C-alpha positions in Angstrom: 0.0 0.0 0.0 1.2 3.5 -0.8 2.3 5.3 2.4 0.1 8.4 1.7 -2.9 6.1 1.2 -2.2 4.3 4.4 -2.0 7.5 6.4 -5.0 9.0 4.8 -7.0 5.9 5.4 -6.0 6.0 9.0 -7.3 9.5 9.6 -4.1 11.6 9.2 -5.8 13.9 6.7 -6.3 14.2 3.0 -3.6 13.0 0.6 -2.5 16.7 0.3 -2.3 17.1 4.1 -0.4 13.8 4.4 2.1 15.1 1.8 2.8 18.1 4.0 3.2 15.8 7.0 5.8 13.7 5.2 7.7 16.7 4.0 8.0 17.8 7.6 9.8 14.5 8.4 7.0 13.4 10.8 6.8 9.8 9.5 9.1 6.9 9.9 9.0 3.4 8.5 11.0 0.8 10.5 12.9 3.6 12.2 13.8 5.6 9.1 12.4 8.9 8.1 10.3 8.6 4.9 9.3 11.6 2.8 8.2 9.8 -0.4 4.4 9.7 -0.5 4.5 6.8 -3.0 6.6 4.6 -0.9 5.1 1.1 -0.7 4.7 -0.2 2.8 3.3 -3.3 4.5 1.2 -1.9 7.3 1.1 -5.2 9.1 4.7 -6.4 8.8 6.4 -2.9 9.0 6.4 -0.4 11.9 5.0 2.9 10.6 5.0 5.9 13.0 3.9 9.5 12.9 5.5 11.8 15.4 6.8 8.7 17.2 3.4 7.1 17.6 2.7 3.8 15.8 0.1 3.7 13.1 -2.2 0.7 13.7 -3.6 -0.3 10.3 -7.3 -1.1 10.3 -9.2 -1.9 7.1 -12.7 -2.4 8.5 -14.7 -0.9 11.4 -17.6 -2.5 13.1 -19.8 -0.3 15.3 -22.8 -0.9 17.5 -25.0 2.1 17.7 -28.0 2.9 20.0 -29.9 4.7 17.3 -32.2 7.4 18.5 -35.5 8.5 17.0 -35.6 11.1 14.3 -32.3 10.0 12.8 -32.4 8.0 9.6 -30.5 4.9 8.7 -28.6 6.2 5.7 -25.2 7.6 4.7 -26.5 11.0 3.7 -29.7 12.9 3.4 -30.7 16.4 2.3 -33.2 17.0 5.1 -32.6 14.7 8.1 -29.7 13.8 10.3 -28.3 10.4 9.5 -26.6 7.8 11.7 -23.3 8.6 9.9 -23.6 12.2 11.1 -23.4 10.9 14.7 -19.9 9.4 14.1 -16.7 11.1 15.0 -14.3 12.1 12.2 -12.0 9.1 12.7 -14.8 6.5 12.2 -16.6 8.6 9.5 -13.5 8.7 7.3 -13.8 4.9 6.8 -17.0 5.7 4.9 -19.1 3.1 6.7 -22.8 2.4 6.2 -25.7 1.0 8.3 -26.4 -2.7 7.9 -30.1 -2.8 7.0 -32.3 -0.1 8.3 -34.2 1.1 11.3 -37.2 3.3 10.6 -36.8 7.0 11.5 -39.0 6.7 14.6 -37.5 3.4 15.7 -34.7 3.2 18.3 -32.2 0.6 19.2 -29.5 -1.7 17.9 -27.9 -0.7 14.6 -24.8 -2.2 13.1 -22.5 0.2 11.1 -19.6 -1.1 9.1 -17.6 -0.7 5.9 -17.3 -4.5 5.5 -19.5 -5.2 2.4 -19.1 -9.0 2.6 -20.3 -9.2 6.2 -23.2 -6.9 5.3 -24.2 -9.1 2.4 -24.0 -12.2 4.6 -26.2 -10.7 7.3 -28.8 -9.3 4.9 -28.9 -12.3 2.6 -32.4 -13.8 2.4 -30.7 -17.2 2.8 -29.3 -16.3 6.2 -32.6 -15.1 7.8 -30.6 -13.5 10.7 -33.1 -13.1 13.6 -33.8 -9.6 14.9 -35.6 -9.0 18.2 -37.7 -5.9 18.9 -39.4 -4.5 22.1 -42.6 -2.7 21.4 -45.4 -0.9 23.2 -48.8 -1.7 21.6 -52.1 0.1 21.7 -54.5 -2.7 22.4 -54.5 -6.0 24.3 -52.1 -8.6 22.9 -53.4 -12.1 23.3 -52.5 -15.8 22.7 -54.4 -15.5 19.4 -51.8 -12.9 18.2 -49.0 -15.3 19.3 -50.6 -18.0 17.2 -51.2 -15.8 14.2 -47.6 -14.5 14.2 -46.3 -18.1 14.5 -48.0 -18.9 11.3 -47.0 -15.6 9.6 -49.5 -12.9 8.8 -50.6 -11.2 5.6 -49.5 -7.5 5.3 -51.5 -4.7 3.7 -49.8 -5.3 0.3 -50.7 -9.0 0.3 -47.2 -10.3 1.4 -47.4 -13.2 3.8 -44.6 -12.9 6.4 -42.4 -15.7 7.6 -43.2 -16.9 11.1 -42.5 -14.6 14.0 -42.0 -15.4 17.7 -44.2 -13.2 19.8 -43.7 -12.9 23.6 -46.2 -11.0 25.7 -44.5 -9.0 28.5 -47.7 -7.2 29.5 -51.2 -7.6 28.2 -53.5 -4.6 28.8 -55.0 -1.7 27.0 -51.4 -0.7 26.5 -49.4 -3.9 26.0 -45.7 -4.6 25.9 -44.1 -7.4 23.8 -40.9 -8.8 22.3 -41.0 -10.0 18.7 -38.4 -12.0 16.9 -38.5 -11.9 13.1 -36.0 -12.9 10.4 -37.1 -10.5 7.7 -36.8 -6.7 7.3 -39.7 -5.6 5.2 -40.6 -1.9 5.3 -42.3 -1.0 8.6 -42.7 -4.8 9.1 -43.3 -4.9 12.9 -45.9 -2.1 12.7 -47.6 -3.7 9.7 -47.7 -7.1 11.4 -49.6 -5.6 14.3 -51.9 -3.6 12.0 -52.8 -7.0 10.4 -54.2 -8.1 13.8 -55.9 -4.8 14.5 -53.4 -3.2 16.8 -51.0 -0.3 16.7 -47.3 0.0 17.6 -46.7 3.2 19.6 -43.0 2.6 20.5 -40.5 0.4 18.8 -36.9 -0.5 19.8 -34.6 -3.2 18.3 -32.8 -4.9 21.1 -30.8 -7.5 19.2 -29.5 -8.7 15.8 -28.3 -12.2 15.4 -26.2 -13.2 18.4 -25.6 -9.6 19.6 -27.7 -7.6 22.0 -27.7 -3.9 22.4 -25.3 -2.7 25.0 -27.6 -0.9 27.3 -24.8 1.2 28.7 -24.9 3.1 25.4 -27.1 6.2 25.6 -29.2 7.2 22.6 -26.9 8.3 19.8 -23.8 6.7 21.3 -21.9 3.9 19.7 -18.8 1.7 20.3 -16.6 -0.7 18.3 -17.5 -4.3 18.5 -15.2 -6.5 20.6 -13.3 -9.3 18.8 -15.6 -11.8 20.4 -18.7 -10.0 19.3 -17.4 -9.8 15.7 -16.6 -13.5 15.7 -20.1 -14.2 16.9 -21.5 -12.1 14.2 -19.4 -13.7 11.4 -20.6 -17.1 12.6 -24.3 -16.1 13.0 -26.7 -18.9 12.4 -29.9 -18.5 10.5 -33.1 -18.2 12.4 -34.9 -21.5 13.1 
């Protein structure tokens, strides 16, 4: 990899800014000052430093975000704040994107990465990676709803969903539930409840595949996945 590309990719500025950095003799490779922007380096095998601090090469980033309401799951938007707007400059420069989507008014677990292959695997219809939601429902949720969701329900456009696992936490005029589904149709959870005559008033995704939302993250906060979490995600099994 070219030295200027490595430093630019790792957040040391644009190619132009990196060129100025190198001219100022700020960078060393294996202990030797390097000023040539085009020098080829192996960021894994060689020791690259800037102002004496080692540059740790990282190709991909994997972030768990506690997405707030009124923020959209997109990389850019003319009108609304996006989840990418919530990232600090270091993470944003990797040009990551959300894996799947959470509706604008839905909170909770959102994975953000620049790893296209992992994203494809997680979103592949063949994988059916399970997602669990917590919801508050206007109306009394009953065993009949559990049975209906277990068979799959027909949405307003005629689509028949795959089976969902509905768990009632509180059944009253205002009910609370958890729902596991393996698809991600537009407004799916809301439309599933509409199909049985009820309305979702609050929705939060609490897990995706083997990973659960880190509840220590406040709304709008995020953190990098641990190596163990990433391994779990890469080995995620399809929903049964």
